[in-house]
C-alpha positions as CSV (number, residue, x, y, z in Angstrom):
1,T,11.6,-58.4,48.4
2,K,11.7,-60.7,45.5
3,Y,10.2,-58.4,43.3
4,F,13.0,-56.2,43.4
5,E,15.7,-59.3,43.2
6,W,15.4,-60.8,39.8
7,Q,15.6,-56.8,38.6
8,V,18.9,-56.2,40.4
9,R,20.6,-59.6,39.5
10,Y,19.8,-58.7,36.1
11,M,20.6,-55.3,35.7
12,H,24.3,-56.1,37.4
13,F,24.4,-58.6,34.6
14,W,23.7,-55.9,32.1
15,H,26.5,-53.4,33.1
16,K,28.9,-56.1,33.0
17,D,28.1,-57.4,29.5
18,V,27.7,-54.0,27.9
19,G,31.1,-53.3,29.6
20,M,29.3,-50.2,31.6
21,P,32.3,-47.9,33.0
22,G,32.5,-48.0,36.8
23,K,31.1,-50.2,39.2
24,V,27.3,-50.9,40.6
25,T,26.7,-50.1,44.5
26,R,23.4,-51.6,45.0
27,L,21.6,-49.5,47.4
28,L,19.9,-51.9,49.9
29,S,17.0,-51.1,52.8
30,A,16.5,-53.5,55.3
31,A,17.6,-54.5,58.6
32,G,20.6,-56.5,57.7
33,P,22.7,-58.2,54.7
34,D,20.9,-60.4,52.5
35,H,21.8,-63.3,50.5
36,L,22.9,-61.0,47.0
37,M,25.8,-58.9,49.5
38,S,28.2,-62.1,48.2
39,T,27.9,-61.3,44.4
40,I,26.5,-57.3,44.1
41,P,28.5,-54.8,46.1
42,T,25.8,-52.9,48.5
43,H,25.5,-50.5,51.1
44,V,22.8,-51.6,53.8
45,S,21.0,-48.9,55.1
46,P,18.0,-48.9,57.6
47,N,14.4,-48.8,56.5
48,Y,13.2,-44.9,56.7
49,V,11.0,-44.6,59.2
50,S,8.2,-41.7,59.0
51,K,7.0,-39.8,61.9
52,L,3.7,-39.1,59.6
53,P,0.5,-41.7,61.3
54,N,0.1,-44.7,59.1
55,D,2.5,-43.5,56.6
56,N,4.4,-46.4,54.7
57,Y,5.3,-44.9,51.4
58,S,8.4,-46.9,50.7
59,P,10.1,-44.7,48.1
60,Y,11.3,-42.7,51.2
61,N,14.5,-45.1,51.0
62,K,15.6,-43.8,47.7
63,P,17.1,-40.7,49.1
64,H,17.1,-41.8,52.4
65,A,19.6,-45.3,51.8
66,L,21.5,-42.6,49.1
67,D,22.4,-40.1,51.7
68,R,23.2,-43.2,54.3
69,W,25.9,-44.5,51.2
70,L,27.1,-40.7,50.8
71,Q,28.1,-40.3,54.3
72,E,28.9,-43.8,55.5
73,A,30.6,-45.3,52.3
74,K,32.2,-41.6,51.5
75,P,32.8,-42.8,47.9
76,A,35.8,-41.7,46.1
77,E,34.6,-41.4,42.5
78,D,33.5,-37.7,41.3
79,V,30.7,-39.0,38.8
80,I,27.7,-41.3,39.8
81,V,24.9,-42.3,37.6
82,I,22.0,-43.0,39.9
83,I,19.3,-45.5,38.5
84,D,16.5,-48.0,39.3
85,P,16.4,-51.6,39.1
86,D,14.4,-52.0,36.2
87,C,16.7,-50.2,34.2
88,M,18.6,-52.3,31.4
89,F,22.0,-51.3,30.2
90,V,22.2,-51.8,26.5
91,K,24.8,-50.1,25.4
92,P,27.9,-47.8,27.5
93,M,26.9,-44.6,28.9
94,D,30.0,-42.9,29.6
95,I,29.0,-39.3,30.7
96,P,31.1,-37.1,31.9
97,V,29.8,-34.1,34.3
98,S,31.2,-31.2,36.6
99,E,30.5,-29.8,39.7
100,G,27.0,-27.9,38.7
101,S,26.0,-29.7,35.5
102,P,24.4,-32.9,36.0
103,V,22.8,-34.3,33.3
104,A,19.2,-36.6,33.7
105,Q,16.5,-38.1,31.4
106,Q,13.2,-35.9,30.9
107,A,10.9,-37.2,33.2
108,F,7.2,-37.8,31.6
109,Y,5.7,-34.6,33.0
110,S,6.9,-31.3,32.0
111,F,6.5,-27.9,34.3
112,D,5.6,-24.2,32.5
113,F,5.5,-21.6,34.4
114,E,2.3,-19.6,32.2
115,K,0.3,-22.6,33.2
116,D,-1.7,-23.7,36.0
117,D,-1.4,-27.8,35.1
118,I,-1.1,-29.9,37.9
119,P,2.7,-30.0,37.5
120,M,2.7,-26.4,38.0
121,Q,-0.2,-26.6,40.8
122,I,2.4,-28.9,42.9
123,A,5.3,-26.7,42.0
124,R,3.8,-23.5,43.2
125,R,2.7,-25.5,46.6
126,Y,6.3,-27.2,47.2
127,C,9.0,-25.6,45.3
128,H,9.8,-22.5,47.3
129,G,11.6,-19.2,45.4
130,C,12.2,-21.4,42.6
131,T,13.1,-19.6,39.4
132,F,13.5,-23.1,37.3
133,L,11.9,-26.5,37.2
134,D,13.5,-29.3,35.8
135,P,11.6,-32.2,35.3
136,I,13.8,-35.2,35.5
137,A,13.7,-39.0,35.4
138,V,16.7,-41.9,36.0
139,P,19.4,-41.9,34.8
140,I,20.8,-38.9,36.7
141,I,24.5,-38.6,35.8
142,I,25.6,-36.0,39.0
143,H,28.7,-35.2,41.0
144,R,29.0,-36.6,43.6
145,R,29.5,-32.8,45.5
146,D,26.2,-31.9,44.0
147,I,24.2,-35.3,44.9
148,E,25.7,-34.6,48.8
149,K,23.8,-31.7,48.7
150,I,20.6,-33.0,47.0
151,A,20.0,-36.2,49.0
152,P,19.3,-34.9,52.2
153,Q,16.8,-32.0,51.0
154,W,15.8,-34.5,48.1
155,L,14.1,-36.7,51.6
156,A,12.6,-33.5,53.2
157,K,10.9,-32.2,50.0
158,T,9.1,-35.8,50.1
159,V,8.5,-35.8,53.8
160,E,7.1,-32.1,53.5
161,I,5.0,-33.2,50.5
162,R,3.5,-36.6,52.0
163,A,2.9,-34.2,55.6
164,D,0.5,-32.5,52.9
165,M,-2.1,-35.1,51.5
166,D,-4.9,-33.7,53.2
167,N,-4.7,-30.5,51.5
168,W,-3.6,-32.3,47.9
169,R,-6.2,-31.6,45.2
170,N,-8.0,-34.6,43.7
171,G,-6.0,-34.4,40.4
172,W,-2.6,-35.0,41.9
173,W,-3.3,-38.4,42.4
174,N,-6.5,-39.0,40.9
175,T,-5.4,-41.5,38.0
176,S,-8.5,-40.9,35.7
177,V,-7.5,-37.2,35.6
178,S,-3.9,-36.8,35.2
179,G,-1.0,-39.2,34.9
180,V,1.0,-37.4,38.1
181,Q,-0.3,-39.9,40.4
182,L,1.7,-38.1,43.9
183,G,0.8,-40.7,45.4
184,W,4.0,-42.5,44.1
185,T,5.6,-39.8,42.5
186,A,6.4,-38.0,45.6
187,E,10.1,-38.4,45.6
188,M,10.4,-37.9,41.8
189,F,9.0,-34.5,42.9
190,G,11.0,-34.2,45.8
191,Y,14.4,-34.0,44.3
192,V,13.7,-32.2,41.2
193,F,12.3,-29.3,44.1
194,A,14.9,-29.9,46.4
195,A,17.6,-29.6,42.7
196,S,15.9,-26.0,42.2
197,E,16.0,-24.9,45.9
198,L,19.9,-25.4,45.9
199,G,20.1,-23.6,42.9
200,I,21.0,-27.0,40.6
201,R,20.1,-27.0,36.9
202,H,19.8,-30.5,34.9
203,E,20.7,-30.6,31.5
204,I,18.0,-33.1,30.1
205,W,18.8,-35.7,27.5
206,S,17.0,-38.5,25.8
207,L,18.6,-41.6,27.8
208,Q,16.2,-43.9,28.3
209,S,13.9,-45.7,25.6
210,V,10.3,-47.6,26.6
211,P,9.0,-50.6,25.6
212,K,5.3,-49.6,24.0
213,V,7.0,-46.0,24.1
214,H,9.4,-46.6,21.8
215,V,9.9,-48.3,18.6
216,Q,13.4,-47.8,17.4
217,L,16.4,-48.1,20.4
218,D,18.8,-45.1,20.4
219,T,19.7,-44.8,23.9
220,P,21.9,-46.4,26.1
221,I,19.4,-47.7,28.5
222,I,15.2,-49.4,28.4
223,H,13.5,-48.6,31.5
224,F,11.1,-51.6,31.6
225,H,8.6,-50.2,33.9
226,V,5.4,-50.3,31.5
227,D,3.7,-54.0,30.3
228,V,4.7,-54.5,27.1
229,P,2.5,-56.5,24.6
230,L,3.6,-58.2,21.7
231,S,1.0,-58.3,18.4
232,N,0.5,-62.2,19.2
233,G,-1.9,-61.4,22.2
234,K,0.9,-62.3,24.6
235,A,2.5,-59.5,27.2
236,W,5.2,-59.1,29.8
237,Y,4.6,-56.6,33.1
238,K,7.9,-56.9,35.8
239,H,4.5,-56.8,38.4
240,W,3.5,-60.4,37.5
241,D,4.6,-62.9,39.7
242,N,8.1,-64.5,38.2
243,A,8.3,-61.9,35.8
244,G,12.0,-62.5,35.6
245,E,11.6,-66.1,34.9
246,N,8.2,-65.9,32.4
247,I,10.1,-64.0,29.6
248,I,8.1,-64.6,26.0
249,W,9.9,-66.3,23.4
250,P,10.2,-67.0,20.4
251,L,8.9,-63.4,19.8
252,P,6.6,-62.6,16.6
253,A,8.5,-61.6,13.7
254,D,6.9,-58.2,13.6
255,T,8.1,-57.0,16.9
256,N,9.6,-53.8,17.5
257,E,13.7,-53.4,18.1
258,V,13.4,-51.7,21.8
259,T,10.7,-54.8,22.7
260,R,13.0,-57.2,20.9
261,T,15.8,-55.9,22.7
262,F,14.2,-55.8,25.8
263,L,13.1,-59.5,25.6
264,T,16.3,-61.3,24.3
265,K,18.6,-59.7,26.7
266,M,16.2,-60.7,29.7
267,K,16.4,-64.1,28.4
268,Q,20.3,-64.2,28.4
269,A,20.1,-62.6,31.7
270,Y,17.9,-65.7,33.1
271,D,19.4,-68.3,30.8
272,A,23.1,-66.5,32.1
273,L,21.8,-66.3,36.0
274,G,19.2,-68.9,36.2
275,P,16.2,-68.8,38.7
276,S,17.1,-67.5,42.4
277,N,17.5,-70.2,44.8
278,Y,16.5,-68.0,47.6
279,S,13.2,-69.4,49.8
280,W,11.2,-65.7,50.5
281,P,9.3,-65.8,53.9
282,H,6.7,-63.1,51.7
283,P,7.2,-63.2,48.4
284,H,4.5,-60.8,47.2
285,N,5.4,-58.3,49.7
286,K,5.8,-54.7,47.8
287,Y,4.7,-51.2,48.2
288,E,1.3,-50.3,46.6
289,P,1.1,-46.5,46.1
290,E,-2.0,-44.6,46.8
291,I,-4.0,-43.6,44.3
292,R,-7.6,-42.1,43.5
293,R,-9.6,-43.6,39.9
């Protein structure tokens, strides 16, 4: 989609720009190849088709495409880094991991077995026999043999959660009650529960900084999944049309390090790559998560 296209092009640019070890493989869920295949290494998988009625949850494609890639491409590398397109490399990240000992970013939620808060309510319903829960987000650095085990179970767990929507409590997806938003984050919980049921524990590291949340930059990745306000009243948001081209510049003098680095590298990527020349038949096509307010 147009929404993802500039994110993928820029992320590939940043990967090379900082000297990130390894290679990028884009996992494309589509009916066939697209116009970026010649410039960005890509594995194409068909879109996942849910058997649930009226279920258009596109994040199924994340575990589905990953599982298809592992089975069909049979990568030889032992260490795999899983990231989302809205991740910016700002310095090389070379973290060796062994089988059974993946590393990942702390998620925005946490688990406490002594509580009955929303994350634990969800876990108690869908994580069967779990004795630990690792609240993780991207990036995930994991051994190939571990993710080969997790990927199919990750998809199955996501389906299990979505199939039970009629029994979700209001707070699980009501944004006025909680930020969990299970209508969007089902696949995130699906990964956590799959890994736990398989007995694969993650070491939690600080690997990403987020504009508007963090001020000082001390991580290898900036995750730009939020709006980015500036002191001059202007703002940037990845969901806005032409977000990859309409980059705020120049920046106010008081812009903090994370935001300044993010928007500077956005401008560098646009200046180097330019706008897309592709004509989009459905330029506004992107998944809108089910939420209640």
